[in-house]
C-alpha positions as CSV (number, residue, x, y, z in Angstrom):
1,M,-19.3,-7.7,-1.6
2,K,-16.8,-6.4,-4.1
3,T,-15.3,-3.3,-2.5
4,A,-13.1,-1.7,-5.0
5,T,-13.4,-1.8,-8.7
6,K,-10.8,-1.2,-11.4
7,E,-13.0,1.6,-12.8
8,M,-12.9,3.3,-9.4
9,W,-9.1,3.1,-9.2
10,E,-8.7,4.3,-12.8
11,E,-10.9,7.3,-12.0
12,L,-9.2,8.1,-8.7
13,N,-5.7,7.9,-10.3
14,K,-6.6,9.8,-13.5
15,D,-5.6,13.2,-12.2
16,I,-3.4,12.3,-9.2
17,M,0.1,13.4,-9.6
18,P,2.7,12.9,-6.9
19,T,3.0,15.7,-4.3
20,L,5.0,15.9,-1.2
21,T,3.0,14.4,1.7
22,F,3.3,12.3,4.8
23,N,5.0,9.6,2.6
24,E,8.3,11.4,2.9
25,E,8.1,11.3,6.7
26,G,6.9,7.6,6.5
27,A,9.9,6.7,4.4
28,E,12.3,8.3,6.8
29,I,10.7,6.4,9.8
30,I,10.7,3.1,7.9
31,S,14.3,3.4,6.7
32,N,15.6,4.4,10.1
33,C,13.9,1.6,12.0
34,C,14.1,-1.3,9.5
35,N,17.0,-2.8,7.7
36,F,15.9,-4.3,4.3
37,E,17.3,-4.8,0.8
38,S,14.1,-5.3,-1.2
39,S,10.6,-3.7,-1.0
40,V,7.2,-3.8,-2.7
41,E,4.4,-1.2,-2.3
42,L,1.1,-2.8,-3.0
43,G,-1.6,-0.5,-4.3
44,A,1.1,2.0,-4.9
45,G,-1.0,4.8,-6.4
46,T,1.5,7.6,-6.9
47,G,4.4,5.5,-5.6
48,Q,5.5,8.3,-3.3
49,L,6.4,6.0,-0.3
50,S,8.6,3.8,-2.6
51,Y,10.1,7.0,-4.2
52,F,11.2,8.4,-0.9
53,L,12.5,5.1,0.2
54,A,14.4,4.7,-3.1
55,E,16.2,8.0,-2.4
56,R,17.5,6.5,0.9
57,M,18.2,2.9,-0.1
58,S,20.5,1.2,-2.6
59,Y,18.0,-1.0,-4.5
60,P,15.1,-0.2,-6.9
61,P,11.7,-0.8,-5.3
62,T,8.8,-2.6,-6.8
63,C,5.4,-0.9,-7.1
64,V,2.2,-2.8,-7.8
65,D,-1.0,-1.1,-8.9
66,Y,-4.3,-2.1,-10.5
67,S,-4.5,1.2,-12.5
68,A,-2.6,2.0,-15.7
69,N,-2.9,5.7,-14.8
70,A,-1.2,5.0,-11.5
71,A,1.5,3.1,-13.2
72,R,2.2,6.0,-15.6
73,N,2.3,8.4,-12.6
74,I,4.8,6.2,-10.8
75,I,7.1,6.0,-13.8
76,T,6.9,9.8,-14.3
77,L,7.8,10.4,-10.7
78,F,10.8,8.1,-10.7
79,N,12.0,9.4,-14.0
80,K,11.9,13.0,-12.7
81,G,14.2,11.9,-9.8
82,S,16.4,9.8,-12.0
83,L,15.6,6.7,-9.8
84,F,14.8,3.1,-10.9
85,V,11.6,1.3,-10.2
86,E,9.9,-1.9,-11.3
87,V,6.2,-1.4,-11.9
88,V,3.8,-4.3,-11.9
89,L,0.3,-3.7,-13.3
90,S,-1.8,-6.1,-11.3
91,N,-4.9,-6.4,-9.2
92,I,-3.4,-7.2,-5.8
93,L,-6.2,-9.7,-5.1
94,E,-5.3,-11.7,-8.2
95,M,-1.5,-11.1,-8.0
96,H,0.4,-14.0,-9.5
97,D,3.9,-12.6,-9.0
98,Y,4.6,-14.2,-5.6
99,R,8.2,-13.3,-5.2
100,K,9.0,-12.3,-1.6
101,W,10.3,-8.9,-0.5
102,E,11.9,-8.0,2.8
103,M,9.5,-5.0,3.2
104,V,5.9,-5.2,2.0
105,M,3.9,-2.0,2.5
106,S,0.7,-0.2,1.4
107,V,-0.5,3.3,1.9
108,G,-4.2,4.0,1.8
109,V,-5.2,0.6,0.4
110,I,-6.6,-2.0,2.8
111,E,-9.3,0.5,4.2
112,H,-11.1,0.1,0.9
113,Y,-11.8,-3.6,1.4
114,Y,-14.2,-5.5,3.6
115,D,-14.8,-9.0,4.8
116,D,-13.1,-11.8,2.7
117,E,-11.4,-9.4,0.4
118,L,-9.8,-7.6,3.4
119,K,-8.6,-10.8,4.8
120,I,-7.1,-11.9,1.5
121,M,-5.5,-8.4,1.1
122,M,-3.9,-8.5,4.6
123,D,-2.8,-12.1,4.2
124,L,-1.2,-11.4,0.9
125,H,1.0,-8.6,2.6
126,L,2.3,-11.2,5.0
127,D,2.6,-14.1,2.4
128,V,4.9,-12.0,0.2
129,S,7.0,-10.7,3.0
130,K,10.4,-12.1,4.1
131,K,10.8,-9.7,7.0
132,Y,8.5,-6.6,7.5
133,V,5.0,-5.5,6.7
134,C,3.8,-1.9,7.0
135,F,0.2,-0.9,6.6
136,I,-0.4,2.9,6.5
137,V,-4.2,3.6,6.9
138,P,-6.4,6.4,8.0
139,S,-6.7,6.5,11.8
140,D,-10.1,6.3,13.6
141,V,-10.7,9.9,14.3
142,E,-13.7,12.1,13.8
143,R,-12.5,13.7,10.5
144,N,-11.8,10.3,8.9
145,R,-15.2,8.9,10.1
146,L,-16.9,11.8,8.4
147,R,-14.9,11.3,5.2
148,S,-15.9,7.6,5.2
149,K,-19.5,8.6,4.7
150,K,-18.7,10.4,1.4
151,K,-18.7,7.3,-0.8
152,E,-19.1,9.3,-3.9
153,L,-15.7,10.9,-3.2
154,Y,-13.8,8.0,-1.6
155,G,-15.5,4.9,-2.6
156,L,-15.8,2.3,0.0
157,W,-13.4,3.5,2.7
158,R,-13.2,3.5,6.5
159,P,-10.7,4.5,9.2
160,M,-9.1,1.6,11.0
161,T,-8.2,1.2,14.7
162,S,-5.0,-0.3,16.2
163,E,-7.4,-2.7,18.0
164,F,-8.5,-4.1,14.6
165,F,-4.9,-4.9,13.7
166,E,-4.2,-6.4,17.1
167,E,-7.2,-8.7,16.9
168,W,-6.6,-9.7,13.2
169,F,-2.9,-10.6,13.9
170,K,-3.8,-12.5,17.2
171,E,-6.6,-14.5,15.6
172,E,-5.3,-15.1,12.2
173,R,-1.5,-15.1,12.0
174,T,0.0,-15.7,15.5
175,E,1.3,-19.2,14.8
176,D,2.6,-18.4,11.4
177,Y,4.6,-15.3,12.2
178,L,5.6,-15.1,15.8
179,D,8.9,-16.6,16.8
């Protein structure tokens, strides 16, 4: 099943402009606990997480998104802050830019994918990472379970549990990524 379409992302990103959200807090936590010199935000949308990291770091981040509207929003945000960013317009599932970054992250992306596409998406995060991966997803609480039923607003979307990540990592990636 194809779970997220280019048309869906273009529509969702049409009117979204960056606003201060939990991304600022997320960037503070990430920059305080992880030491890295390069980062990519996959499915960057507004690019807020990368923007707030760029304010704290000494390198320009890379933002990858499927939507031309999102790419314009990212460039607008970084220009307002006089910060540098590399924007890559690409479907993550078909991404051919396989450089590696020390930090690979996504905010509100993988919960839109199911089955084989979800596995490919999560594997890609690990495959392009030299050091760290950060998934920021909706938690499995009642409010998010109710939101996931409103497909006309959010597309295919679901909250995710910590158990899901523990099982996926244990089953799929243990030998490759544990020392």
